[in-house]
Each structure stands twice: as structure tokens, then as C-alpha cells.
C-alpha positions in Angstrom: 0.0 -0.2 0.0 3.0 2.4 1.1 4.7 1.6 -2.3 1.2 2.6 -4.4 1.3 5.9 -2.6 5.3 6.1 -2.7 4.5 5.8 -7.0 1.8 8.0 -7.1 3.8 10.9 -5.7 6.7 10.3 -7.8 4.3 10.3 -10.5 2.9 13.8 -9.2 6.1 15.5 -8.8 7.2 14.2 -12.4 4.3 15.6 -13.4 5.1 19.1 -11.7 8.6 18.8 -13.1 7.4 18.5 -16.9 4.7 20.9 -16.4 7.2 24.1 -15.2 9.5 22.9 -18.0 6.5 23.7 -20.2 5.9 26.6 -18.8 9.3 28.1 -18.9 9.2 27.3 -22.8 5.3 29.1 -22.9 7.5 32.1 -21.5 10.1 32.2 -23.9 8.0 31.8 -26.9 5.6 34.7 -24.8 8.6 36.6 -24.6 10.0 36.1 -28.3 6.3 37.2 -29.1 5.9 40.1 -27.6 9.3 41.4 -29.4 8.0 40.5 -32.8 4.8 42.7 -32.1 7.3 45.8 -30.7 8.7 45.5 -34.2 5.9 45.2 -36.3 4.5 48.3 -34.4 7.4 50.5 -34.7 7.7 49.6 -38.3 4.0 50.8 -38.5 4.6 54.0 -36.9 7.9 54.5 -39.1 6.1 53.9 -42.3 3.1 56.2 -40.9 5.9 59.1 -40.2 7.5 58.6 -43.9 3.7 58.4 -45.5 3.6 61.9 -43.4 6.6 63.4 -44.1 6.5 62.1 -48.3 3.2 64.2 -47.9 4.7 67.3 -46.7 7.5 67.2 -49.0 4.9 66.7 -51.6 2.9 69.7 -50.7 5.6 72.1 -50.4 6.5 75.0 -51.9 9.9 74.7 -51.9 12.1 74.8 -55.8 14.1 72.1 -54.9 10.6 70.0 -54.1 9.2 71.5 -57.7 12.2 70.2 -59.5 12.0 67.0 -57.8 8.2 66.8 -58.8 9.8 67.4 -62.6 12.0 64.9 -62.6 9.3 62.4 -61.3 6.7 63.5 -63.9 9.6 62.8 -66.9 10.6 59.7 -65.5 7.3 58.6 -65.1 
């Protein structure tokens, strides 16, 4: 009878150990995913900023901008 309970305790300890390992792996994957999300957010912000700057340049009356627009038209 004692052997049965000792086996049950060993199984439970083994299950706990495996669960802790799975938890650590899940935490690592979560950290990686968080990093990827941060990169995507930064990329989206950079793209938005680029578009805004591009619009500011295109809408300006700067002579250099006018020359650039003319060159773009010539290329197209």
C-alpha cells in the first residue's frame, strides 16, 4: 500500500516538473512574440511617419520640391 502511494507521489512530482518545463518554454515563446509585436508596431509607426513626411514634401512650395516633382513626372 505504501509503495502505491510512493509511486503516486513520484508521478505527481514528475508531472509537476514537466509542467514547470512547459511553463518556461511558454514564457520564452511569449517573450519572443512580444518582441515581434514591438518590431511590427515600430515598423508601422515608421511607415506612418514616412508617409506624413512624404506628403509634407509633396505639398510644399519649395523650389527643390518643385524640381523633384518635375523629375518624377519625367521619369514616369
